[in-house]
N, C-alpha and C positions, 0 to 999 in steps of 0.2 A: 504493500500500500504506500510505503514511503516513496518507492520508485514512481508510482502512478502520480502521487502528489507533485513531485518535482518535475515530472513530465508535463503535468497540467500547467505548472508555473511557466515552463519554457514555451508551451503552446500559446498561453495567454500573452506572453511578451511578444511573440511573433505576430499574433493577431493585432495587437496594439500598434506595432510597427507598420503593418499593412494598412490599418485604418488611418494612420497619421498622414498617409499620402492624400487623403481626401477630407479628413476631419480635423478642425482646428484644435479641439479639446485633446484629441489623441496626440496631435503634434506637440502640444504643450507638455503632455505627460512624458513624451520621449525626451524633448529638449531639456526639460527641467531636471532630468536625472543624469544627464551626460557628465556634469561636473560636480555632482553632489559629494563625492569622496574628497575631491580637492577642496571644496568649500569647508567641509568638516575639518580637514587637516589644517587649514589656515585659521579657522575660527576657534577651535577647541584645543586648549592646552592639556597636556597629560596630567597636570596638577589640578585642573578644574574639578570641582565637585558637581556632578551633573545629575539632575532629575529629568527623565525623559517621558514626555507624554506623546502618544500617537493617536491620531484621529483620522477617520476615513476621509471626511469632507467637512463642509461648513456646519451641517447640523450636529455632527458629533463634536466638533470644536465647541459649539455653544453649550453642549452638555458638559464638556470638560472644563470650560472656562472658569466656573466658580471654584473648582478645585485648584486650577493653576494659580488663581489670585490668592487663595488661602495658603498655598504652598509658598508663594512669594513672601508672604508676611511671616510665615512660620520659619522658613529657612532662608534668611536674607543673604547668607554667605554662599549659598548654592546657586548655580546657574541652571536655568530651565531651558531645555531643548524641546521644540514642538515639531512633529513631523506630520505630513499629510500624504495620503495616497492619491487623492484627486486634485487636479488643477483648480477645480471650482472652489476648493477650500484654500489651497495654497495662494492663489492669485489674490484672493480677498484679504487674507490675514497674514501675508508674508512680512508686513511691517507692524504686527501686533506688539505693542510696547511693554507688555507684561512678561514677555519671555526674552531670553538672551539670543536664542538661535531659532530659525525656522528653516526646515529642510524638507525636500521630498524624501519619502521612504524608498530606498532602492528596492527593486523587485526581490521577492523572497527566495533567492537561491542560497544554497549553502555557503558559497563563496562570498556573496554580498553580505549575508548576515554576519559571518565571522569578521569580515573587514569592518563593517559598520559598527558592531558592538565593541570591537577593539578600539576604534578611533573615538567613539563617543564615551565609552566606559561609564555608563550610567550606574549610580548607586541605587536608584529606584526607577522602575519603569511602570507606567500606567497606560493601559490600553482602554479606549472608551467604547463601550457597548459590545460590539463583536467584530473585531478585526483579528482573526486567528491566523497569524503567519507563523507556521510551525518551525521553520529554520531559525527565525529570530528567537522564538520561545526556547528552543533547544539550546541555542548559544548562550542565552542569559541563564538558563538553568545550569549549564555546565560550569559557569563562573560563580554560581551561588547568589546571583542578584535577584532580589525580590521583584515579582511582577504582579501587579494588581489589575483586575478588570473592574471598571466602574460602570454603573447604570446599565449593566447587562440584563438581558431578558431572553429567556429560552422558551421555545415552543416544542411540542411533541413531534411536529412534522419536520423539524430540523434534522439534518443528516447525522448529527451526533448520536441520535437515539434510534437509528436504523440497525438492523441485524448485521449489516455488512461494515459497520463503521467502528470496529474495535480499535483499529490503529488511531483513529481520530480521538476516540475517547481517552486513550492513553496519553495523547498530547495535551488534552485538557487538564490532566493531573500535574502537568509541569507548572501550572499557574499557582502562585503563592496564595492568593486570596481573591474571592469574588465578592463584589458588592452588587446585589441584584435588585430588580425593581419589584418583584412580587413573590408570593409564596409558591406559586406554581413553578417558578424557576428553581427554587430550592428543592422542591420535590423531584423535579426532573434530574437535577444534578445528583441528588442523593441516590436516585435509582441506578446511576452508573458509578456509584462508589466515590463521589466527590462530596466532602463535608466541610471544607474550608470556605464557608459562605456566611455573609451577613445580609440581612434584609435591610437595605438602606433607602430604597426608593430611587427616584430619577432626579439627578442633579439639575436637569433642565428646568425643573420647577423653581429652584433657587435662582437660576439665571434669569428667567423671565420675570420673576417677582422683583429682583433687583432692578431690572430694566424698567419695569413699570414705575418704580419709585423715582427713577431719574430720567424719565422720558422727555424728549425734546418737545418744544412747542412750535406749532406751525401756523402763524397768523393767516397765511393764504388758505389753509384748510378750514380755519375758523370762519373766514369770509365765505368760502364755498358752501359750507354747511348752513350758515345763518341760523334761521329758526326752523329749518326743515329737518325731518328725520333722515338719518344717514345709514345706508347699507354699504358695507365694505366687503368686496369679494377679493380675497387674497390668494396668491399662488395658484392662479387659474391656468387651465389649459383650454384648448379649443372646445372639447366636449362640455366643459363647464360653461364657457361663454355662450354656447348655443342655447343652453337652457336659461341663461341670464338675460339674453336679449329680449325675449317676450315679456319678462318681468319688468324690465326697464320701460318698455313701450306701454305696458298696462298701467304703471304707477308713475306718472309724470310729476307728481308732487313730491316724490321721494328723490333724494340725492344719492348718487352711486359713485363709489370709487372702485375701480378695477385695477388690481396690481397683478399682472400676469407673472407666472413663474419665470418665464424667459423674457428678457427685454431687448432681444435682438431687433434690429430695424424692421425686418420683414414681419415679425410677429406683431409689433406695434402698428405697422401699416395695415395689417389685416383687421385688427380690432377697430381702428379708426375708420376704415372703409365701411365696416359693418354698421358702426354707430352713426356715421354721417355728422350732421351739424349739431347733434346732441352732445358730442364729446369734445373734450379739451385735453391736450397733453399737459401734464404737470410742469414739464420743462419749458413750456410756452406760456404758462399762465401768468397773468398780471392781476393787480387789484381790481381792474375794471372787467377784464374778460371772464374772470372766474365766477363773478356773481351771476352771470346768465347761463352758465353751463349746467346741464343736468348730470353729466357723467364726466368724471375726472380720471384719466388714464395715467397711472404712475409708470413712467418710462425710465426709471433709474432704480438701482438696488440700495438696500440699507435703510429704507424709510418705513417699510410696512409695519414693523414691530411697534413703532412709535405712533403710527396713524390710527391703530385700533382704539386708542383712547377716545377718539371722536365718534366712534360708531355707536349705533343703537342695536343693530343686528349685523352679524358677520356670516360670510360664506367662505369655506375653505376648499380649495380645489384639489384635484387628484383622485377624488373618489370614483370617477368614471374611468380611471386608468389603473396604474399599479398600486395605488393606495393614497389616502389623504395625506396632505402635508401637515405641518405643525399647527395644532389647535391650541397649544398652551398659551401662546402670546395673547390672542383675544380673550381667552378664558380668564387669564390673570387680571384683565381689566373688568371682569364681570360681564362680558358680552356673550349673549347666547350665540351659538354657532350652528350653522346648517352645513351639511356635507353629503356627498354621494354615497353609494352603497358599499364601496370597498374600504372598509374601516376596521375590519376584524383584528388586524395585527396590532392595533394601537389601544393599549390598555385604557388610557385616559378617555378615549372616545367611547369605549364600551361602558366604562364606569359612569360617565356623565350622561350617556344615553339612558342608562337604567335609572338614574336619579332625576332626569328631566331637565338637565341644564343645556343639553345640545339635542339636535334633531337630524335625522337622516332622511334623504329623499331619493326617489328612483327616476324621476323625470321632471319636466317643466311644470306639469300640472301640480305635482306634490310640492314643488318649490313655491309656486304661487299660493297654494293653500297654507303652507307653514308660515310664509312671510306675512300673509294677510292676518293670520291669527296672532302673530307676535306683535304686529303694529296696531292691531285693534283691541287686543285684550291686555290692558296695562298690567293687570295682576299676573298674567302668564309671563310677560316680559320681566317683571320685577322678580318673580319667584325663580325664574331660570337664572337671572343675574346673581341672586343670592347663593344659589346652588353652586355656581361656577366659582365665586369668590371663596366659599367655604371649602370647596374641594382643593383649591390651590393651597389654602392655609394648612389643610390636612396633609398634603403631599410634600410640603417643604421640609427641609432638614437633612437631605441626603449628604450634602457637603460636610455638614458638621459631624455626621456619623462616620464618614470616611476619615476625616481629620482626627477624630478621637481615636480611631483604630491605629492610624499612623503614629500618633503620639504615644500610644501604649505599646507599640511594637517597633521601637526604634531600630532601624537598620541603616540609617543614613546619618 
């Protein structure tokens, strides 16, 4: 099985190289790794005390961020290295000022892992959620360096729990400690002989709560909303927008903000063409033009998490594709959230759906029905809001739990 895993890694690398001939993101993935070992050699001294955190992309970075900032305070004499697998995380956070180094993670070959770990020589390594790179784990284990996985979540349908995955299960035992999001994850890990686990929750709740306490103000958005109710649709894809357009046409007294998941020129052009004169690009908005627009299209990244404060009701995209995007940001502001049918992998969506703080829909008609109910029944809206706020309060604290464990198990 080890041979098959390493063969898969090699094939994956080859496929990325082929894709880089046509795809910008794949090209960045390749180019970003070309000089990574030289970058580390130039940046990291053999005498440096290093804490290493690895995240797959931007979402996992946001989960790890509260722990990074707590580690920075707790260990001011250590340097923190942050690695990304995806360009979408690296490109956005390569200048993040709470760490000392930001690198791409070289592909998980035995040779790369050995060289990377030797150059970085971390005293503590933290992987966020589930980035299981077995050559790196093996190399760290051979050197006796502790490895923690935080905000992890396991499901019965993952390959670790299949009859054929004995080798992979053994690799999971190389990890020093797991901090998981739910009891089901503990039960699943226990079922394969892993007991070094804490139920800590999801550090992302700590991050979004902190963000909500320090959110930016946007006078232009305040002018756009005025006295009107505001519906914000965040992280949308084309299928989401198809069911949103009838809602916008039907409810002309509502104001709408659409923040598509991708802000490439062509995507923005498609949305603007569909909306016509009703819509205005945020990048083109002025104090005068924004007052008369019904729909505001957010054509830049980094704003959405702050904009939810102005919403009355929110819609989160992705539910008609591979899965919904982050609902924690609007929920933290106490905003009821609507989303499509593909949400089962997300614990917070299931929990809040059961409690009545969020709502799922299957088509445009159900979106219309749910939206109308929320905007006409003030008690329904208020109750959903209270449920959301209470849930976030209940789920906060994962970062403190992780830091307490680190403090009581000094290895650095």
